[in-house]
C-alpha positions in Angstrom: -11.0 17.9 -8.4 -9.6 15.0 -10.4 -11.2 11.9 -10.2 -10.3 8.7 -9.0 -11.4 4.9 -11.0 -10.3 2.1 -9.1 -9.8 -1.1 -11.2 -11.5 -4.6 -9.8 -7.7 -6.3 -9.2 -7.0 -2.5 -7.4 -10.4 -2.9 -5.3 -9.7 -6.8 -4.9 -6.4 -6.1 -3.0 -7.9 -3.6 -0.8 -10.4 -5.4 0.2 -8.0 -8.2 0.9 -5.4 -6.6 2.7 -7.5 -5.0 4.8 -9.2 -8.1 6.1 -5.9 -9.6 6.6 -4.4 -6.9 8.4 -8.1 -6.8 10.2 -7.4 -10.5 11.3 -3.2 -9.7 12.2 -4.5 -7.1 15.3 -7.9 -5.3 15.4 -8.0 -1.8 14.0 -5.2 -2.5 11.5 -7.1 -2.6 8.5 -8.8 0.6 9.0 -5.8 1.9 9.5 -4.5 0.3 6.5 -7.2 1.4 4.3 -6.5 5.4 5.9 -3.4 5.6 5.0 -4.3 4.0 1.3 -7.0 6.8 1.2 -4.0 9.2 2.3 -1.7 8.4 -0.4 -4.8 8.7 -3.2 -5.4 11.9 -2.0 -1.5 13.2 -2.4 -1.7 11.2 -5.7 -4.8 13.8 -7.0 -2.8 17.2 -5.4 0.6 15.8 -7.4 0.0 13.3 -10.2 3.4 13.5 -11.4 4.7 13.3 -8.0 5.7 9.6 -8.5 8.4 8.1 -10.4 7.1 5.9 -13.5 7.3 2.1 -12.7 7.0 0.6 -16.6 5.3 2.3 -19.7 2.5 5.2 -17.8 1.7 3.1 -14.9 3.7 5.4 -12.0 3.9 4.0 -8.3 3.6 5.5 -4.9 4.9 4.2 -2.1 2.6 4.0 1.3 4.3 5.2 4.7 3.0 2.6 7.1 2.4 -0.4 5.0 5.0 -2.9 2.6 2.1 -1.3 0.0 3.1 0.5 -3.5 -0.1 2.2 -5.6 0.3 1.3 -9.3 -1.4 4.3 -11.0 -1.8 5.8 -14.8 -2.6 9.7 -15.1 -5.6 9.6 -17.8 -7.0 13.0 -19.4 -10.1 13.3 -16.8 -9.2 11.0 -13.8 -6.3 8.8 -12.2 -6.7 5.4 -12.8 -5.7 3.1 -9.8 -3.9 0.0 -11.5 -3.2 -1.8 -8.2 -2.5 -1.4 -4.9 0.7 -4.2 -4.5 2.8 -5.9 -1.6 5.7 -4.4 -2.3 7.5 -7.9 -1.8 5.3 -10.0 -4.3 6.7 -10.9 -7.8 7.4 -7.7 -9.4 4.9 -6.6 -12.3 2.4 -9.2 -11.6 -0.6 -6.9 -12.1 0.3 -6.1 -15.9 -1.2 -9.8 -16.9 -4.5 -7.6 -15.4 -4.0 -4.8 -17.3 -6.4 -5.5 -20.4 -9.3 -7.2 -17.8 -10.3 -3.7 -16.4 
């Protein structure tokens, strides 16, 4: 099975969104994390199954939340660039790429 590495930005976004959803409704943060986990599992199984967003970065949309997972396929792992809200400024994450 392919290894998955999260960028610092993606880890922060996952924590922030989980906390936000948990404040909105008890248990919703846990459901958000589970949805991310399922999407990452799908990415591992079918890394080329999602469309290219920019350059070599692909996007996988979550089913139950307005988020997308932006990732690249590396030689020996999947690199999660961002876990982005779909209605945020498009491509805001590009400026963070050089910091990871």
